C-alpha positions in Angstrom: 90.0 112.8 150.9 87.4 110.3 149.6 88.7 107.4 147.4 86.8 108.5 144.2 88.2 112.0 144.6 91.6 110.6 145.2 91.4 108.6 141.9 90.5 111.7 140.0 93.3 113.6 141.7 95.9 110.9 140.8 94.8 111.0 137.1 95.2 114.8 137.1 98.6 114.6 138.7 100.3 112.0 136.6 104.1 112.2 136.4 105.5 114.6 133.8 107.4 113.0 131.0 110.2 115.0 129.4 109.9 114.8 125.6 113.1 115.0 123.6 113.2 117.5 120.8 113.7 114.8 118.2 110.6 113.0 119.4 108.6 116.2 118.8 110.0 116.4 115.3 109.0 112.8 114.7 105.5 113.6 115.9 105.2 116.5 113.5 106.2 114.4 110.5 104.0 111.4 111.5 101.0 113.7 111.7 101.9 115.4 108.3 102.2 111.9 106.7 99.1 110.6 108.4 97.0 113.6 107.1 98.4 113.3 103.6 100.6 116.4 103.6 103.3 114.0 102.3 102.2 111.1 100.1 104.2 107.9 99.4 107.0 108.7 97.0 107.2 112.3 98.1 110.6 113.6 99.2 110.9 115.3 102.6 112.6 118.8 102.7 116.3 118.9 103.3 117.6 118.7 106.9 118.5 122.3 106.9 115.1 123.4 105.7 113.4 121.2 108.3 115.6 122.6 111.1 114.9 126.2 110.0 111.1 125.6 109.7 110.8 123.9 113.1 113.4 126.0 114.9 115.4 123.0 116.0 119.0 121.8 115.6 120.0 119.7 112.6 121.1 117.0 114.9 117.5 116.7 116.3 116.3 116.5 112.7 118.8 113.7 111.9 117.8 111.7 114.9 114.1 112.2 114.0 114.7 111.0 110.5 116.5 107.9 111.8 113.5 107.1 113.9 111.1 107.6 111.0 113.3 105.3 108.9 113.4 102.6 111.6 109.6 102.8 111.9 109.1 102.3 108.2 107.8 105.8 107.3 110.8 106.9 105.1 113.7 105.5 103.3 117.0 107.3 102.7 119.0 107.5 99.5 122.5 108.9 99.0 123.8 110.9 96.1 122.8 114.2 94.4 119.2 113.1 94.1 119.1 111.5 97.5 117.4 112.4 100.7 114.4 110.9 102.5 111.4 109.7 100.7 108.0 108.6 102.2 107.5 104.8 101.8 104.3 103.0 100.9 103.6 102.9 104.6 103.1 99.1 104.6 104.9 98.6 108.0 103.1 101.3 109.9 99.8 100.2 108.4 100.4 96.6 109.5 101.2 97.7 113.0 98.1 99.9 113.2 95.9 97.1 112.0 97.4 94.7 114.6 97.1 97.2 117.4 93.5 98.1 116.7 92.5 94.5 116.0 93.9 93.4 119.3 92.1 96.2 121.2 88.4 96.2 120.0 87.3 98.2 123.0 90.0 100.8 122.3 88.8 101.0 118.7 85.2 101.5 119.8 86.2 104.2 122.2 88.2 106.0 119.6 85.3 105.9 117.1 82.9 107.1 119.8 85.3 110.0 120.5 85.7 110.8 116.8 82.0 110.6 116.1 81.0 112.9 119.0 83.5 115.6 117.8 82.8 115.2 114.1 79.1 115.5 114.7 79.5 118.6 116.9 81.9 120.1 114.3 79.3 119.6 111.5 76.6 121.3 113.5 78.8 124.2 114.4 80.0 124.5 110.8 76.5 124.8 109.6 76.0 127.8 111.9 79.4 129.5 111.4 80.6 128.6 107.9 81.8 131.2 105.4 82.0 131.2 101.6 85.6 130.3 101.9 84.7 127.3 104.1 82.2 126.1 101.5 84.8 126.5 98.8 87.2 124.3 100.8 84.5 121.6 101.3 83.8 121.6 97.5 87.5 121.4 96.7 88.0 118.5 99.0 85.1 116.6 97.5 86.4 117.2 94.0 89.8 115.9 95.1 88.2 112.8 96.5 86.3 112.2 93.3 89.5 112.5 91.3 91.6 110.3 93.7 93.2 107.4 91.8 94.9 105.6 94.7 94.4 105.2 98.4 97.0 107.8 99.5 95.2 110.5 97.4 91.9 109.3 98.9 93.3 109.6 102.4 94.5 113.1 101.8 91.2 114.3 100.3 89.3 112.6 103.1 91.4 114.4 105.7 91.0 117.7 103.9 87.3 117.4 104.1 87.1 116.7 107.8 89.7 119.4 108.5 87.6 121.8 106.5 84.5 121.0 108.6 86.6 121.4 111.8 87.9 124.8 110.6 84.4 125.9 109.7 83.3 125.0 113.2 85.5 127.8 114.6 86.3 125.8 117.8 90.0 125.1 118.4 89.4 122.3 120.9 87.1 120.5 118.5 89.5 120.9 115.7 92.4 119.5 117.7 90.3 116.5 118.9 89.3 115.7 115.3 93.0 115.8 114.2 94.1 113.6 117.0 91.4 111.0 116.3 92.1 110.9 112.6 95.8 110.4 113.2 95.1 107.5 115.5 93.1 105.6 112.9 94.2 106.9 109.5 96.3 103.9 108.3 93.2 101.6 108.4 92.2 103.3 105.1 95.1 101.5 103.4 93.4 98.2 104.1 89.9 99.1 103.0 88.2 98.2 99.7 89.1 101.4 97.9 86.3 101.4 95.3 83.6 100.7 97.9 85.0 103.2 100.4 85.3 105.9 97.8 81.6 105.5 96.9 80.3 105.6 100.5 82.7 108.4 101.5 81.7 110.6 98.5 78.0 110.1 99.5 78.7 110.9 103.1 80.8 114.0 102.4 78.3 115.3 99.9 75.4 115.0 102.3 77.3 116.7 105.1 78.4 119.6 102.8 74.9 120.2 101.5 73.5 120.5 105.0 76.3 122.8 106.0 75.8 125.0 103.0 72.0 125.1 103.8 72.9 126.1 107.4 71.0 123.1 108.6 72.6 122.2 111.9 70.4 119.2 112.6 70.8 117.9 109.1 74.6 118.3 109.2 74.9 116.5 112.5 72.6 113.7 111.3 74.5 113.3 108.0 77.8 113.2 109.8 76.5 110.6 112.3 75.4 108.4 109.3 78.9 108.9 107.8 80.6 107.9 111.0 78.4 104.8 111.4 79.2 103.7 107.9 83.0 104.2 108.5 82.8 102.1 111.7 81.1 99.3 109.8 83.8 99.4 107.1 86.6 99.3 109.7 85.0 96.4 111.5 84.9 94.5 108.2 88.6 95.1 107.7 89.5 94.0 111.2 87.3 90.9 110.9 88.9 89.9 107.6 92.4 90.4 109.0 91.6 88.2 112.0 90.3 85.4 109.7 93.5 85.7 107.6 95.6 85.4 110.7 93.7 82.2 111.7 94.2 80.7 108.2 98.0 81.3 108.4 98.4 80.1 112.0 
């Protein structure tokens, strides 16, 4: 077998890693928090309810909650009004910023991946959208306009991009968009909220108008502009963070 073919074969046949049940529960909750299903200050459901919903044991849920608490996603409180509450996400945000700041090539590759899929989704959505899809886009833009803090902004932003992905009617594209957003979401917590809100509203509105008009080229171009602006804003955050680290060194 030729060496290039062998390299491809080795990539396709990587060792299988057994994933513990509690790790899968952790992944479910991280994604839910990242996409804004749970905002800072929200209480998670009771252990019993989580176990029933995910069809896992309560011990797996307890172990997952311990991991989430250790990683700074939730805090636990005892007593009648106790339970697990989502934190302000300061620790996860700091780790995300440090990781992406140290891997500029990885960040660029992630944004390239995200842009390609978001632009494709916008084009497909313009061709396949329904009235219900348009209503979801309008609702997400209204929620974004009414957002009063970064967590609400993050949820409304995620809702818009998910609505575009759903309207595209392509499960692979939808999954790719969710994966990319989850990998980068916490950078929003370090952006200039007022500035980002303005540019995001403009970008979302332009994309939604093109989708409503069934303008595939226009929707793709508007999404490309929106992704370009987002990348510039992220680069500014990472550059500012690197300068701050130098000042404190």
